[in-house]
C-alpha positions in Angstrom: -0.8 -2.2 -6.8 -1.2 1.0 -4.9 -1.8 0.9 -1.2 -3.1 3.8 0.8 -2.1 4.4 4.4 -3.9 7.2 6.4 -2.6 8.6 9.6 -2.9 11.6 11.9 -6.3 10.9 13.4 -7.0 11.0 17.1 -9.1 12.4 19.9 -9.6 16.1 19.9 -11.9 18.6 21.6 -14.5 20.6 19.8 -12.9 23.6 18.1 -9.5 21.8 17.9 -7.5 20.9 14.8 -6.0 17.8 13.2 -3.8 17.3 10.2 -4.3 14.0 8.4 -1.8 12.4 6.0 -2.3 9.8 3.3 0.8 8.0 2.0 0.7 5.9 -1.2 3.0 2.9 -1.3 3.0 3.1 -5.1 3.3 6.1 -7.3 0.0 7.8 -8.2 0.0 9.7 -11.4 -0.1 13.4 -11.0 -3.0 13.3 -13.5 -5.2 11.6 -10.9 -7.4 13.7 -8.6 -7.2 12.8 -4.9 -9.8 13.1 -2.2 -10.6 12.6 1.4 -13.7 10.7 2.4 -15.2 9.8 5.7 -17.7 7.3 7.2 -19.5 7.8 10.4 -21.2 4.8 12.2 -24.3 3.7 10.5 -23.8 6.1 7.6 -22.5 5.8 4.0 -19.0 6.9 3.1 -19.1 10.4 1.8 -16.7 12.8 0.1 -15.1 15.4 2.3 -12.8 17.2 -0.2 -11.1 16.7 -3.5 -8.2 18.1 -5.4 -7.7 17.8 -9.1 -4.4 17.3 -10.9 -4.2 21.0 -11.6 -4.7 21.9 -8.0 -8.4 22.8 -8.1 -10.0 22.1 -4.7 -13.6 21.2 -4.0 -15.3 20.8 -0.6 -18.5 19.5 0.6 -20.6 22.1 2.3 -19.8 20.9 5.8 -16.1 21.3 5.2 -16.0 24.7 3.6 -14.1 27.2 5.6 -12.8 24.7 8.0 -10.9 22.0 6.0 -8.1 22.3 3.5 -6.9 19.6 1.2 -3.4 19.6 -0.3 -1.1 17.3 -2.0 2.6 16.7 -2.6 3.2 14.8 -5.8 6.9 14.5 -5.1 6.2 12.9 -1.8 3.2 10.9 -3.1 1.2 12.2 -0.1 -2.2 13.9 0.4 -3.1 16.0 3.4 -6.2 17.2 5.1 -5.9 20.1 7.5 -9.0 20.2 9.7 -9.8 23.2 11.9 -12.8 24.1 14.1 -13.7 20.5 14.5 -17.2 19.6 15.6 -18.5 16.4 17.2 -20.4 15.6 14.0 -17.0 15.3 12.3 -16.4 12.1 14.2 -15.8 9.4 11.6 -13.2 7.2 10.0 -11.4 9.2 7.4 -10.1 7.7 4.2 -8.2 8.9 1.2 -8.5 7.7 -2.4 -8.4 8.9 -5.9 -11.1 11.4 -6.8 -13.2 9.8 -8.0 -12.3 6.7 -5.9 -10.8 3.8 -7.9 -8.3 2.2 -5.6 -9.0 -0.3 -2.8 -9.8 1.4 0.4 -7.2 1.5 3.2 -7.9 1.2 6.9 -8.6 4.8 7.4 -7.8 6.9 10.4 -10.2 7.5 13.3 -11.1 11.1 14.1 -13.0 11.5 17.3 -14.2 15.0 18.4 -15.5 15.0 21.9 -15.3 17.0 25.1 
């Protein structure tokens, strides 16, 4: 059973940057797409960005031009580079397959505040 562990979140000022990491305890096939998702208080979980097995990237509108998703199949890890962060980016960030098919991990808290 694959387990997902997110890390790299924290408190950052508006305009700052964070790099999130997602490590899988078990091997995820390189055929699987991977994605980052987030959930703000009182809201549904939403997709942030996805990356397909062939490296094609897709971003929700709010993330375009600011966030970059990448993956290392050899390291079984997915990353999310977040730049120009805004207070509305505050949420718990999760990784999963794209589309999501694995049990959700604990996520990592991102708080953007001055």
